mmCIF file of the protein (N, C-alpha, C, O) and its ligand, coordinates in Angstrom:
data_MODEL
# 
_entry.id   MODEL 
# 
loop_
_entity.id 
_entity.type 
_entity.pdbx_number_of_molecules 
1 polymer     1 
2 non-polymer 1 
# 
_entity_poly.entity_id                      1 
_entity_poly.type                           'polypeptide(L)' 
_entity_poly.nstd_linkage                   no 
_entity_poly.nstd_monomer                   no 
_entity_poly.pdbx_seq_one_letter_code       MSKVQDRATVCPHCKKPFDGELLAEGSRHEGFKCPHCRLFVPAERANGADGATS 
_entity_poly.pdbx_seq_one_letter_code_can   MSKVQDRATVCPHCKKPFDGELLAEGSRHEGFKCPHCRLFVPAERANGADGATS 
_entity_poly.pdbx_strand_id                 A 
# 
loop_
_entity_poly_seq.entity_id 
_entity_poly_seq.num 
_entity_poly_seq.mon_id 
_entity_poly_seq.hetero 
1 1  MET n 
1 2  SER n 
1 3  LYS n 
1 4  VAL n 
1 5  GLN n 
1 6  ASP n 
1 7  ARG n 
1 8  ALA n 
1 9  THR n 
1 10 VAL n 
1 11 CYS n 
1 12 PRO n 
1 13 HIS n 
1 14 CYS n 
1 15 LYS n 
1 16 LYS n 
1 17 PRO n 
1 18 PHE n 
1 19 ASP n 
1 20 GLY n 
1 21 GLU n 
1 22 LEU n 
1 23 LEU n 
1 24 ALA n 
1 25 GLU n 
1 26 GLY n 
1 27 SER n 
1 28 ARG n 
1 29 HIS n 
1 30 GLU n 
1 31 GLY n 
1 32 PHE n 
1 33 LYS n 
1 34 CYS n 
1 35 PRO n 
1 36 HIS n 
1 37 CYS n 
1 38 ARG n 
1 39 LEU n 
1 40 PHE n 
1 41 VAL n 
1 42 PRO n 
1 43 ALA n 
1 44 GLU n 
1 45 ARG n 
1 46 ALA n 
1 47 ASN n 
1 48 GLY n 
1 49 ALA n 
1 50 ASP n 
1 51 GLY n 
1 52 ALA n 
1 53 THR n 
1 54 SER n 
# 
loop_
_struct_asym.id 
_struct_asym.entity_id 
A 1 
B 2 
# 
loop_
_chem_comp.id 
_chem_comp.type 
_chem_comp.mon_nstd_flag 
ALA 'L-peptide linking' y 
ARG 'L-peptide linking' y 
ASN 'L-peptide linking' y 
ASP 'L-peptide linking' y 
CYS 'L-peptide linking' y 
GLN 'L-peptide linking' y 
GLU 'L-peptide linking' y 
GLY 'peptide linking'   y 
HIS 'L-peptide linking' y 
LEU 'L-peptide linking' y 
LYS 'L-peptide linking' y 
MET 'L-peptide linking' y 
PHE 'L-peptide linking' y 
PRO 'L-peptide linking' y 
SER 'L-peptide linking' y 
THR 'L-peptide linking' y 
VAL 'L-peptide linking' y 
ZN  non-polymer         . 
# 
_pdbx_entity_nonpoly.entity_id   2 
_pdbx_entity_nonpoly.name        ? 
_pdbx_entity_nonpoly.comp_id     ZN 
# 
_pdbx_nonpoly_scheme.asym_id         B 
_pdbx_nonpoly_scheme.entity_id       2 
_pdbx_nonpoly_scheme.mon_id          ZN 
_pdbx_nonpoly_scheme.ndb_seq_num     1 
_pdbx_nonpoly_scheme.pdb_seq_num     101 
_pdbx_nonpoly_scheme.auth_seq_num    101 
_pdbx_nonpoly_scheme.pdb_mon_id      ZN 
_pdbx_nonpoly_scheme.auth_mon_id     ZN 
_pdbx_nonpoly_scheme.pdb_strand_id   A 
_pdbx_nonpoly_scheme.pdb_ins_code    . 
# 
loop_
_atom_site.group_PDB 
_atom_site.id 
_atom_site.type_symbol 
_atom_site.label_atom_id 
_atom_site.label_alt_id 
_atom_site.label_comp_id 
_atom_site.label_asym_id 
_atom_site.label_entity_id 
_atom_site.label_seq_id 
_atom_site.pdbx_PDB_ins_code 
_atom_site.Cartn_x 
_atom_site.Cartn_y 
_atom_site.Cartn_z 
_atom_site.occupancy 
_atom_site.B_iso_or_equiv 
_atom_site.pdbx_formal_charge 
_atom_site.auth_seq_id 
_atom_site.auth_comp_id 
_atom_site.auth_asym_id 
_atom_site.auth_atom_id 
_atom_site.pdbx_PDB_model_num 
ATOM   1   N  N  . MET A 1 1  ? 4.804   -3.898  1.398   1.00 0.00 ? 1   MET A N  1 
ATOM   2   C  CA . MET A 1 1  ? 4.241   -4.166  2.610   1.00 0.00 ? 1   MET A CA 1 
ATOM   3   C  C  . MET A 1 1  ? 3.581   -3.346  3.611   1.00 0.00 ? 1   MET A C  1 
ATOM   4   O  O  . MET A 1 1  ? 2.478   -3.518  4.129   1.00 0.00 ? 1   MET A O  1 
ATOM   5   N  N  . SER A 1 2  ? 4.565   -2.285  3.830   1.00 0.00 ? 2   SER A N  1 
ATOM   6   C  CA . SER A 1 2  ? 4.069   -1.253  4.764   1.00 0.00 ? 2   SER A CA 1 
ATOM   7   C  C  . SER A 1 2  ? 3.788   0.082   3.995   1.00 0.00 ? 2   SER A C  1 
ATOM   8   O  O  . SER A 1 2  ? 4.352   1.146   4.253   1.00 0.00 ? 2   SER A O  1 
ATOM   9   N  N  . LYS A 1 3  ? 2.943   -0.086  3.120   1.00 0.00 ? 3   LYS A N  1 
ATOM   10  C  CA . LYS A 1 3  ? 2.364   0.943   2.396   1.00 0.00 ? 3   LYS A CA 1 
ATOM   11  C  C  . LYS A 1 3  ? 1.397   1.594   3.218   1.00 0.00 ? 3   LYS A C  1 
ATOM   12  O  O  . LYS A 1 3  ? 0.438   0.973   3.675   1.00 0.00 ? 3   LYS A O  1 
ATOM   13  N  N  . VAL A 1 4  ? 1.623   3.028   3.473   1.00 0.00 ? 4   VAL A N  1 
ATOM   14  C  CA . VAL A 1 4  ? 0.748   3.637   4.359   1.00 0.00 ? 4   VAL A CA 1 
ATOM   15  C  C  . VAL A 1 4  ? -0.208  4.269   3.552   1.00 0.00 ? 4   VAL A C  1 
ATOM   16  O  O  . VAL A 1 4  ? 0.129   4.966   2.596   1.00 0.00 ? 4   VAL A O  1 
ATOM   17  N  N  . GLN A 1 5  ? -1.550  4.048   3.914   1.00 0.00 ? 5   GLN A N  1 
ATOM   18  C  CA . GLN A 1 5  ? -2.695  4.441   3.265   1.00 0.00 ? 5   GLN A CA 1 
ATOM   19  C  C  . GLN A 1 5  ? -3.106  5.809   3.880   1.00 0.00 ? 5   GLN A C  1 
ATOM   20  O  O  . GLN A 1 5  ? -3.808  5.852   4.890   1.00 0.00 ? 5   GLN A O  1 
ATOM   21  N  N  . ASP A 1 6  ? -2.632  6.983   3.218   1.00 0.00 ? 6   ASP A N  1 
ATOM   22  C  CA . ASP A 1 6  ? -2.784  8.227   3.563   1.00 0.00 ? 6   ASP A CA 1 
ATOM   23  C  C  . ASP A 1 6  ? -4.258  8.727   3.442   1.00 0.00 ? 6   ASP A C  1 
ATOM   24  O  O  . ASP A 1 6  ? -4.820  9.450   4.265   1.00 0.00 ? 6   ASP A O  1 
ATOM   25  N  N  . ARG A 1 7  ? -4.727  8.296   2.442   1.00 0.00 ? 7   ARG A N  1 
ATOM   26  C  CA . ARG A 1 7  ? -5.892  9.008   1.964   1.00 0.00 ? 7   ARG A CA 1 
ATOM   27  C  C  . ARG A 1 7  ? -7.186  8.601   2.866   1.00 0.00 ? 7   ARG A C  1 
ATOM   28  O  O  . ARG A 1 7  ? -7.253  7.524   3.459   1.00 0.00 ? 7   ARG A O  1 
ATOM   29  N  N  . ALA A 1 8  ? -7.978  9.373   2.890   1.00 0.00 ? 8   ALA A N  1 
ATOM   30  C  CA . ALA A 1 8  ? -9.107  8.964   3.714   1.00 0.00 ? 8   ALA A CA 1 
ATOM   31  C  C  . ALA A 1 8  ? -10.012 8.174   2.683   1.00 0.00 ? 8   ALA A C  1 
ATOM   32  O  O  . ALA A 1 8  ? -10.168 8.520   1.512   1.00 0.00 ? 8   ALA A O  1 
ATOM   33  N  N  . THR A 1 9  ? -10.624 6.992   3.319   1.00 0.00 ? 9   THR A N  1 
ATOM   34  C  CA . THR A 1 9  ? -11.541 6.292   2.536   1.00 0.00 ? 9   THR A CA 1 
ATOM   35  C  C  . THR A 1 9  ? -12.956 6.820   2.743   1.00 0.00 ? 9   THR A C  1 
ATOM   36  O  O  . THR A 1 9  ? -13.453 7.106   3.833   1.00 0.00 ? 9   THR A O  1 
ATOM   37  N  N  . VAL A 1 10 ? -13.594 6.920   1.427   1.00 0.00 ? 10  VAL A N  1 
ATOM   38  C  CA . VAL A 1 10 ? -14.983 7.411   1.583   1.00 0.00 ? 10  VAL A CA 1 
ATOM   39  C  C  . VAL A 1 10 ? -15.953 6.191   1.537   1.00 0.00 ? 10  VAL A C  1 
ATOM   40  O  O  . VAL A 1 10 ? -15.943 5.510   0.512   1.00 0.00 ? 10  VAL A O  1 
ATOM   41  N  N  . CYS A 1 11 ? -16.742 5.876   2.500   1.00 0.00 ? 11  CYS A N  1 
ATOM   42  C  CA . CYS A 1 11 ? -17.705 4.867   2.428   1.00 0.00 ? 11  CYS A CA 1 
ATOM   43  C  C  . CYS A 1 11 ? -18.807 4.972   1.380   1.00 0.00 ? 11  CYS A C  1 
ATOM   44  O  O  . CYS A 1 11 ? -19.573 5.936   1.339   1.00 0.00 ? 11  CYS A O  1 
ATOM   45  N  N  . PRO A 1 12 ? -18.861 3.902   0.499   1.00 0.00 ? 12  PRO A N  1 
ATOM   46  C  CA . PRO A 1 12 ? -19.842 3.947   -0.653  1.00 0.00 ? 12  PRO A CA 1 
ATOM   47  C  C  . PRO A 1 12 ? -21.238 3.819   0.154   1.00 0.00 ? 12  PRO A C  1 
ATOM   48  O  O  . PRO A 1 12 ? -22.234 4.113   -0.507  1.00 0.00 ? 12  PRO A O  1 
ATOM   49  N  N  . HIS A 1 13 ? -21.415 3.474   1.309   1.00 0.00 ? 13  HIS A N  1 
ATOM   50  C  CA . HIS A 1 13 ? -22.681 3.306   1.928   1.00 0.00 ? 13  HIS A CA 1 
ATOM   51  C  C  . HIS A 1 13 ? -23.288 4.699   2.518   1.00 0.00 ? 13  HIS A C  1 
ATOM   52  O  O  . HIS A 1 13 ? -24.380 5.122   2.141   1.00 0.00 ? 13  HIS A O  1 
ATOM   53  N  N  . CYS A 1 14 ? -22.531 5.329   3.415   1.00 0.00 ? 14  CYS A N  1 
ATOM   54  C  CA . CYS A 1 14 ? -22.999 6.299   3.873   1.00 0.00 ? 14  CYS A CA 1 
ATOM   55  C  C  . CYS A 1 14 ? -22.244 7.653   3.700   1.00 0.00 ? 14  CYS A C  1 
ATOM   56  O  O  . CYS A 1 14 ? -22.432 8.682   4.348   1.00 0.00 ? 14  CYS A O  1 
ATOM   57  N  N  . LYS A 1 15 ? -21.224 7.410   2.551   1.00 0.00 ? 15  LYS A N  1 
ATOM   58  C  CA . LYS A 1 15 ? -20.608 8.598   2.008   1.00 0.00 ? 15  LYS A CA 1 
ATOM   59  C  C  . LYS A 1 15 ? -19.648 9.442   2.766   1.00 0.00 ? 15  LYS A C  1 
ATOM   60  O  O  . LYS A 1 15 ? -19.140 10.458  2.290   1.00 0.00 ? 15  LYS A O  1 
ATOM   61  N  N  . LYS A 1 16 ? -19.410 8.978   3.991   1.00 0.00 ? 16  LYS A N  1 
ATOM   62  C  CA . LYS A 1 16 ? -18.676 9.652   5.199   1.00 0.00 ? 16  LYS A CA 1 
ATOM   63  C  C  . LYS A 1 16 ? -17.242 9.003   4.741   1.00 0.00 ? 16  LYS A C  1 
ATOM   64  O  O  . LYS A 1 16 ? -17.091 7.910   4.197   1.00 0.00 ? 16  LYS A O  1 
ATOM   65  N  N  . PRO A 1 17 ? -16.261 9.920   5.085   1.00 0.00 ? 17  PRO A N  1 
ATOM   66  C  CA . PRO A 1 17 ? -14.847 9.640   5.009   1.00 0.00 ? 17  PRO A CA 1 
ATOM   67  C  C  . PRO A 1 17 ? -14.252 8.951   6.117   1.00 0.00 ? 17  PRO A C  1 
ATOM   68  O  O  . PRO A 1 17 ? -14.557 9.449   7.201   1.00 0.00 ? 17  PRO A O  1 
ATOM   69  N  N  . PHE A 1 18 ? -13.613 8.112   6.162   1.00 0.00 ? 18  PHE A N  1 
ATOM   70  C  CA . PHE A 1 18 ? -12.930 7.495   7.391   1.00 0.00 ? 18  PHE A CA 1 
ATOM   71  C  C  . PHE A 1 18 ? -11.495 7.055   7.276   1.00 0.00 ? 18  PHE A C  1 
ATOM   72  O  O  . PHE A 1 18 ? -11.035 6.781   6.168   1.00 0.00 ? 18  PHE A O  1 
ATOM   73  N  N  . ASP A 1 19 ? -10.806 6.979   8.310   1.00 0.00 ? 19  ASP A N  1 
ATOM   74  C  CA . ASP A 1 19 ? -9.433  6.431   8.305   1.00 0.00 ? 19  ASP A CA 1 
ATOM   75  C  C  . ASP A 1 19 ? -9.493  5.081   8.682   1.00 0.00 ? 19  ASP A C  1 
ATOM   76  O  O  . ASP A 1 19 ? -9.465  4.707   9.854   1.00 0.00 ? 19  ASP A O  1 
ATOM   77  N  N  . GLY A 1 20 ? -9.584  4.255   7.588   1.00 0.00 ? 20  GLY A N  1 
ATOM   78  C  CA . GLY A 1 20 ? -9.678  2.877   7.893   1.00 0.00 ? 20  GLY A CA 1 
ATOM   79  C  C  . GLY A 1 20 ? -8.636  1.961   7.879   1.00 0.00 ? 20  GLY A C  1 
ATOM   80  O  O  . GLY A 1 20 ? -7.672  2.319   7.202   1.00 0.00 ? 20  GLY A O  1 
ATOM   81  N  N  . GLU A 1 21 ? -8.542  0.827   8.458   1.00 0.00 ? 21  GLU A N  1 
ATOM   82  C  CA . GLU A 1 21 ? -7.339  0.129   8.645   1.00 0.00 ? 21  GLU A CA 1 
ATOM   83  C  C  . GLU A 1 21 ? -7.800  -1.024  7.678   1.00 0.00 ? 21  GLU A C  1 
ATOM   84  O  O  . GLU A 1 21 ? -8.938  -1.482  7.775   1.00 0.00 ? 21  GLU A O  1 
ATOM   85  N  N  . LEU A 1 22 ? -6.890  -1.495  6.729   1.00 0.00 ? 22  LEU A N  1 
ATOM   86  C  CA . LEU A 1 22 ? -7.156  -2.481  5.702   1.00 0.00 ? 22  LEU A CA 1 
ATOM   87  C  C  . LEU A 1 22 ? -7.187  -3.816  6.381   1.00 0.00 ? 22  LEU A C  1 
ATOM   88  O  O  . LEU A 1 22 ? -6.295  -4.318  7.065   1.00 0.00 ? 22  LEU A O  1 
ATOM   89  N  N  . LEU A 1 23 ? -8.417  -4.330  6.065   1.00 0.00 ? 23  LEU A N  1 
ATOM   90  C  CA . LEU A 1 23 ? -8.617  -5.549  6.556   1.00 0.00 ? 23  LEU A CA 1 
ATOM   91  C  C  . LEU A 1 23 ? -8.280  -6.707  5.695   1.00 0.00 ? 23  LEU A C  1 
ATOM   92  O  O  . LEU A 1 23 ? -8.471  -6.526  4.493   1.00 0.00 ? 23  LEU A O  1 
ATOM   93  N  N  . ALA A 1 24 ? -7.746  -8.037  6.118   1.00 0.00 ? 24  ALA A N  1 
ATOM   94  C  CA . ALA A 1 24 ? -7.652  -9.136  5.225   1.00 0.00 ? 24  ALA A CA 1 
ATOM   95  C  C  . ALA A 1 24 ? -7.004  -8.801  3.936   1.00 0.00 ? 24  ALA A C  1 
ATOM   96  O  O  . ALA A 1 24 ? -7.468  -9.184  2.862   1.00 0.00 ? 24  ALA A O  1 
ATOM   97  N  N  . GLU A 1 25 ? -5.797  -7.997  4.057   1.00 0.00 ? 25  GLU A N  1 
ATOM   98  C  CA . GLU A 1 25 ? -5.024  -7.510  2.895   1.00 0.00 ? 25  GLU A CA 1 
ATOM   99  C  C  . GLU A 1 25 ? -4.372  -8.877  2.125   1.00 0.00 ? 25  GLU A C  1 
ATOM   100 O  O  . GLU A 1 25 ? -3.829  -9.837  2.672   1.00 0.00 ? 25  GLU A O  1 
ATOM   101 N  N  . GLY A 1 26 ? -4.562  -8.689  0.937   1.00 0.00 ? 26  GLY A N  1 
ATOM   102 C  CA . GLY A 1 26 ? -4.033  -9.686  -0.036  1.00 0.00 ? 26  GLY A CA 1 
ATOM   103 C  C  . GLY A 1 26 ? -5.182  -10.779 -0.277  1.00 0.00 ? 26  GLY A C  1 
ATOM   104 O  O  . GLY A 1 26 ? -5.139  -11.433 -1.319  1.00 0.00 ? 26  GLY A O  1 
ATOM   105 N  N  . SER A 1 27 ? -6.001  -10.953 0.465   1.00 0.00 ? 27  SER A N  1 
ATOM   106 C  CA . SER A 1 27 ? -6.989  -11.816 0.186   1.00 0.00 ? 27  SER A CA 1 
ATOM   107 C  C  . SER A 1 27 ? -8.152  -11.258 -0.700  1.00 0.00 ? 27  SER A C  1 
ATOM   108 O  O  . SER A 1 27 ? -8.084  -10.080 -1.050  1.00 0.00 ? 27  SER A O  1 
ATOM   109 N  N  . ARG A 1 28 ? -9.182  -12.004 -1.075  1.00 0.00 ? 28  ARG A N  1 
ATOM   110 C  CA . ARG A 1 28 ? -10.143 -11.316 -2.038  1.00 0.00 ? 28  ARG A CA 1 
ATOM   111 C  C  . ARG A 1 28 ? -11.129 -10.717 -1.239  1.00 0.00 ? 28  ARG A C  1 
ATOM   112 O  O  . ARG A 1 28 ? -12.015 -10.090 -1.819  1.00 0.00 ? 28  ARG A O  1 
ATOM   113 N  N  . HIS A 1 29 ? -11.141 -10.815 0.304   1.00 0.00 ? 29  HIS A N  1 
ATOM   114 C  CA . HIS A 1 29 ? -11.938 -10.073 1.077   1.00 0.00 ? 29  HIS A CA 1 
ATOM   115 C  C  . HIS A 1 29 ? -11.304 -8.751  1.552   1.00 0.00 ? 29  HIS A C  1 
ATOM   116 O  O  . HIS A 1 29 ? -11.794 -8.086  2.465   1.00 0.00 ? 29  HIS A O  1 
ATOM   117 N  N  . GLU A 1 30 ? -10.205 -8.413  0.891   1.00 0.00 ? 30  GLU A N  1 
ATOM   118 C  CA . GLU A 1 30 ? -9.553  -7.201  1.426   1.00 0.00 ? 30  GLU A CA 1 
ATOM   119 C  C  . GLU A 1 30 ? -10.557 -5.806  1.515   1.00 0.00 ? 30  GLU A C  1 
ATOM   120 O  O  . GLU A 1 30 ? -11.343 -5.591  0.593   1.00 0.00 ? 30  GLU A O  1 
ATOM   121 N  N  . GLY A 1 31 ? -10.496 -5.124  2.376   1.00 0.00 ? 31  GLY A N  1 
ATOM   122 C  CA . GLY A 1 31 ? -11.410 -4.123  2.552   1.00 0.00 ? 31  GLY A CA 1 
ATOM   123 C  C  . GLY A 1 31 ? -11.168 -3.411  3.730   1.00 0.00 ? 31  GLY A C  1 
ATOM   124 O  O  . GLY A 1 31 ? -10.133 -3.612  4.365   1.00 0.00 ? 31  GLY A O  1 
ATOM   125 N  N  . PHE A 1 32 ? -12.148 -2.465  4.153   1.00 0.00 ? 32  PHE A N  1 
ATOM   126 C  CA . PHE A 1 32 ? -12.311 -1.724  5.339   1.00 0.00 ? 32  PHE A CA 1 
ATOM   127 C  C  . PHE A 1 32 ? -13.704 -1.801  5.995   1.00 0.00 ? 32  PHE A C  1 
ATOM   128 O  O  . PHE A 1 32 ? -14.721 -2.106  5.372   1.00 0.00 ? 32  PHE A O  1 
ATOM   129 N  N  . LYS A 1 33 ? -13.666 -1.534  7.143   1.00 0.00 ? 33  LYS A N  1 
ATOM   130 C  CA . LYS A 1 33 ? -14.850 -1.676  7.839   1.00 0.00 ? 33  LYS A CA 1 
ATOM   131 C  C  . LYS A 1 33 ? -15.350 -0.191  8.271   1.00 0.00 ? 33  LYS A C  1 
ATOM   132 O  O  . LYS A 1 33 ? -14.730 0.345   9.190   1.00 0.00 ? 33  LYS A O  1 
ATOM   133 N  N  . CYS A 1 34 ? -16.308 0.430   7.738   1.00 0.00 ? 34  CYS A N  1 
ATOM   134 C  CA . CYS A 1 34 ? -16.723 1.725   8.168   1.00 0.00 ? 34  CYS A CA 1 
ATOM   135 C  C  . CYS A 1 34 ? -17.132 2.042   9.613   1.00 0.00 ? 34  CYS A C  1 
ATOM   136 O  O  . CYS A 1 34 ? -18.130 1.538   10.128  1.00 0.00 ? 34  CYS A O  1 
ATOM   137 N  N  . PRO A 1 35 ? -16.393 2.816   10.185  1.00 0.00 ? 35  PRO A N  1 
ATOM   138 C  CA . PRO A 1 35 ? -16.687 3.287   11.655  1.00 0.00 ? 35  PRO A CA 1 
ATOM   139 C  C  . PRO A 1 35 ? -18.183 3.843   11.867  1.00 0.00 ? 35  PRO A C  1 
ATOM   140 O  O  . PRO A 1 35 ? -18.779 3.729   12.938  1.00 0.00 ? 35  PRO A O  1 
ATOM   141 N  N  . HIS A 1 36 ? -18.675 4.407   10.814  1.00 0.00 ? 36  HIS A N  1 
ATOM   142 C  CA . HIS A 1 36 ? -19.863 5.209   10.901  1.00 0.00 ? 36  HIS A CA 1 
ATOM   143 C  C  . HIS A 1 36 ? -21.053 4.307   10.706  1.00 0.00 ? 36  HIS A C  1 
ATOM   144 O  O  . HIS A 1 36 ? -21.904 4.248   11.594  1.00 0.00 ? 36  HIS A O  1 
ATOM   145 N  N  . CYS A 1 37 ? -21.165 3.617   9.630   1.00 0.00 ? 37  CYS A N  1 
ATOM   146 C  CA . CYS A 1 37 ? -22.458 2.591   9.473   1.00 0.00 ? 37  CYS A CA 1 
ATOM   147 C  C  . CYS A 1 37 ? -21.927 1.045   9.742   1.00 0.00 ? 37  CYS A C  1 
ATOM   148 O  O  . CYS A 1 37 ? -22.685 0.080   9.638   1.00 0.00 ? 37  CYS A O  1 
ATOM   149 N  N  . ARG A 1 38 ? -20.742 0.950   10.045  1.00 0.00 ? 38  ARG A N  1 
ATOM   150 C  CA . ARG A 1 38 ? -20.257 -0.492  10.259  1.00 0.00 ? 38  ARG A CA 1 
ATOM   151 C  C  . ARG A 1 38 ? -20.457 -1.431  9.177   1.00 0.00 ? 38  ARG A C  1 
ATOM   152 O  O  . ARG A 1 38 ? -20.669 -2.610  9.462   1.00 0.00 ? 38  ARG A O  1 
ATOM   153 N  N  . LEU A 1 39 ? -20.415 -1.042  7.925   1.00 0.00 ? 39  LEU A N  1 
ATOM   154 C  CA . LEU A 1 39 ? -20.612 -1.944  6.777   1.00 0.00 ? 39  LEU A CA 1 
ATOM   155 C  C  . LEU A 1 39 ? -19.154 -2.194  6.297   1.00 0.00 ? 39  LEU A C  1 
ATOM   156 O  O  . LEU A 1 39 ? -18.179 -1.485  6.546   1.00 0.00 ? 39  LEU A O  1 
ATOM   157 N  N  . PHE A 1 40 ? -19.184 -3.218  5.640   1.00 0.00 ? 40  PHE A N  1 
ATOM   158 C  CA . PHE A 1 40 ? -17.858 -3.582  4.981   1.00 0.00 ? 40  PHE A CA 1 
ATOM   159 C  C  . PHE A 1 40 ? -17.723 -2.657  3.703   1.00 0.00 ? 40  PHE A C  1 
ATOM   160 O  O  . PHE A 1 40 ? -18.689 -2.415  2.979   1.00 0.00 ? 40  PHE A O  1 
ATOM   161 N  N  . VAL A 1 41 ? -16.654 -2.239  3.515   1.00 0.00 ? 41  VAL A N  1 
ATOM   162 C  CA . VAL A 1 41 ? -16.184 -1.460  2.328   1.00 0.00 ? 41  VAL A CA 1 
ATOM   163 C  C  . VAL A 1 41 ? -15.205 -2.274  1.423   1.00 0.00 ? 41  VAL A C  1 
ATOM   164 O  O  . VAL A 1 41 ? -14.082 -2.336  1.923   1.00 0.00 ? 41  VAL A O  1 
ATOM   165 N  N  . PRO A 1 42 ? -15.316 -2.836  0.372   1.00 0.00 ? 42  PRO A N  1 
ATOM   166 C  CA . PRO A 1 42 ? -14.306 -3.717  -0.286  1.00 0.00 ? 42  PRO A CA 1 
ATOM   167 C  C  . PRO A 1 42 ? -13.139 -2.406  -0.847  1.00 0.00 ? 42  PRO A C  1 
ATOM   168 O  O  . PRO A 1 42 ? -13.447 -1.288  -1.261  1.00 0.00 ? 42  PRO A O  1 
ATOM   169 N  N  . ALA A 1 43 ? -11.917 -2.924  -0.709  1.00 0.00 ? 43  ALA A N  1 
ATOM   170 C  CA . ALA A 1 43 ? -10.880 -2.103  -1.151  1.00 0.00 ? 43  ALA A CA 1 
ATOM   171 C  C  . ALA A 1 43 ? -10.933 -1.359  -2.322  1.00 0.00 ? 43  ALA A C  1 
ATOM   172 O  O  . ALA A 1 43 ? -10.570 -0.187  -2.416  1.00 0.00 ? 43  ALA A O  1 
ATOM   173 N  N  . GLU A 1 44 ? -11.469 -2.172  -3.377  1.00 0.00 ? 44  GLU A N  1 
ATOM   174 C  CA . GLU A 1 44 ? -11.753 -1.544  -4.715  1.00 0.00 ? 44  GLU A CA 1 
ATOM   175 C  C  . GLU A 1 44 ? -12.795 -0.442  -4.718  1.00 0.00 ? 44  GLU A C  1 
ATOM   176 O  O  . GLU A 1 44 ? -12.671 0.516   -5.482  1.00 0.00 ? 44  GLU A O  1 
ATOM   177 N  N  . ARG A 1 45 ? -13.794 -0.549  -3.902  1.00 0.00 ? 45  ARG A N  1 
ATOM   178 C  CA . ARG A 1 45 ? -14.925 0.418   -3.841  1.00 0.00 ? 45  ARG A CA 1 
ATOM   179 C  C  . ARG A 1 45 ? -14.105 1.644   -3.036  1.00 0.00 ? 45  ARG A C  1 
ATOM   180 O  O  . ARG A 1 45 ? -14.292 2.824   -3.333  1.00 0.00 ? 45  ARG A O  1 
ATOM   181 N  N  . ALA A 1 46 ? -13.315 1.287   -2.140  1.00 0.00 ? 46  ALA A N  1 
ATOM   182 C  CA . ALA A 1 46 ? -12.750 2.440   -1.358  1.00 0.00 ? 46  ALA A CA 1 
ATOM   183 C  C  . ALA A 1 46 ? -11.843 3.388   -2.088  1.00 0.00 ? 46  ALA A C  1 
ATOM   184 O  O  . ALA A 1 46 ? -11.715 4.551   -1.705  1.00 0.00 ? 46  ALA A O  1 
ATOM   185 N  N  . ASN A 1 47 ? -11.247 2.937   -3.073  1.00 0.00 ? 47  ASN A N  1 
ATOM   186 C  CA . ASN A 1 47 ? -10.181 3.683   -3.874  1.00 0.00 ? 47  ASN A CA 1 
ATOM   187 C  C  . ASN A 1 47 ? -11.093 4.770   -4.615  1.00 0.00 ? 47  ASN A C  1 
ATOM   188 O  O  . ASN A 1 47 ? -10.591 5.866   -4.866  1.00 0.00 ? 47  ASN A O  1 
ATOM   189 N  N  . GLY A 1 48 ? -12.284 4.528   -4.937  1.00 0.00 ? 48  GLY A N  1 
ATOM   190 C  CA . GLY A 1 48 ? -13.260 5.506   -5.282  1.00 0.00 ? 48  GLY A CA 1 
ATOM   191 C  C  . GLY A 1 48 ? -12.838 5.818   -6.827  1.00 0.00 ? 48  GLY A C  1 
ATOM   192 O  O  . GLY A 1 48 ? -12.930 6.963   -7.271  1.00 0.00 ? 48  GLY A O  1 
ATOM   193 N  N  . ALA A 1 49 ? -12.330 4.633   -7.685  1.00 0.00 ? 49  ALA A N  1 
ATOM   194 C  CA . ALA A 1 49 ? -11.935 4.570   -8.886  1.00 0.00 ? 49  ALA A CA 1 
ATOM   195 C  C  . ALA A 1 49 ? -13.166 4.774   -9.839  1.00 0.00 ? 49  ALA A C  1 
ATOM   196 O  O  . ALA A 1 49 ? -13.352 5.835   -10.436 1.00 0.00 ? 49  ALA A O  1 
ATOM   197 N  N  . ASP A 1 50 ? -13.940 3.752   -9.933  1.00 0.00 ? 50  ASP A N  1 
ATOM   198 C  CA . ASP A 1 50 ? -14.891 3.838   -10.856 1.00 0.00 ? 50  ASP A CA 1 
ATOM   199 C  C  . ASP A 1 50 ? -16.210 4.278   -10.167 1.00 0.00 ? 50  ASP A C  1 
ATOM   200 O  O  . ASP A 1 50 ? -16.594 3.737   -9.130  1.00 0.00 ? 50  ASP A O  1 
ATOM   201 N  N  . GLY A 1 51 ? -16.822 5.178   -10.719 1.00 0.00 ? 51  GLY A N  1 
ATOM   202 C  CA . GLY A 1 51 ? -17.807 5.967   -9.841  1.00 0.00 ? 51  GLY A CA 1 
ATOM   203 C  C  . GLY A 1 51 ? -18.961 6.311   -10.524 1.00 0.00 ? 51  GLY A C  1 
ATOM   204 O  O  . GLY A 1 51 ? -18.931 7.078   -11.487 1.00 0.00 ? 51  GLY A O  1 
ATOM   205 N  N  . ALA A 1 52 ? -20.112 5.736   -10.044 1.00 0.00 ? 52  ALA A N  1 
ATOM   206 C  CA . ALA A 1 52 ? -21.451 6.271   -10.138 1.00 0.00 ? 52  ALA A CA 1 
ATOM   207 C  C  . ALA A 1 52 ? -21.364 7.497   -9.117  1.00 0.00 ? 52  ALA A C  1 
ATOM   208 O  O  . ALA A 1 52 ? -21.606 7.233   -7.939  1.00 0.00 ? 52  ALA A O  1 
ATOM   209 N  N  . THR A 1 53 ? -21.112 8.519   -9.380  1.00 0.00 ? 53  THR A N  1 
ATOM   210 C  CA . THR A 1 53 ? -20.979 9.683   -8.439  1.00 0.00 ? 53  THR A CA 1 
ATOM   211 C  C  . THR A 1 53 ? -22.420 10.215  -8.216  1.00 0.00 ? 53  THR A C  1 
ATOM   212 O  O  . THR A 1 53 ? -23.293 10.206  -9.084  1.00 0.00 ? 53  THR A O  1 
ATOM   213 N  N  . SER A 1 54 ? -22.551 10.638  -7.065  1.00 0.00 ? 54  SER A N  1 
ATOM   214 C  CA . SER A 1 54 ? -23.930 11.142  -6.671  1.00 0.00 ? 54  SER A CA 1 
ATOM   215 C  C  . SER A 1 54 ? -25.086 10.208  -7.238  1.00 0.00 ? 54  SER A C  1 
ATOM   216 O  O  . SER A 1 54 ? -26.266 10.477  -7.008  1.00 0.00 ? 54  SER A O  1 
HETATM 217 ZN ZN . ZN  B 2 .  ? -20.439 3.904   6.095   1.00 0.00 2 101 ZN  A ZN 1 
# 
């Protein structure tokens, strides 16, 4: 429940790291809102797992 997400999330839209609060946790709309570009970042993208990097 109280998992602290210490890692910075990197926005896939603007590529900037931010410290986001997880929204709608547990739902399929789970994710973050980027404070830089204000776009929604799905939690699965935010983990930076599968990557078309660069
Ligand atoms: Zn962004």
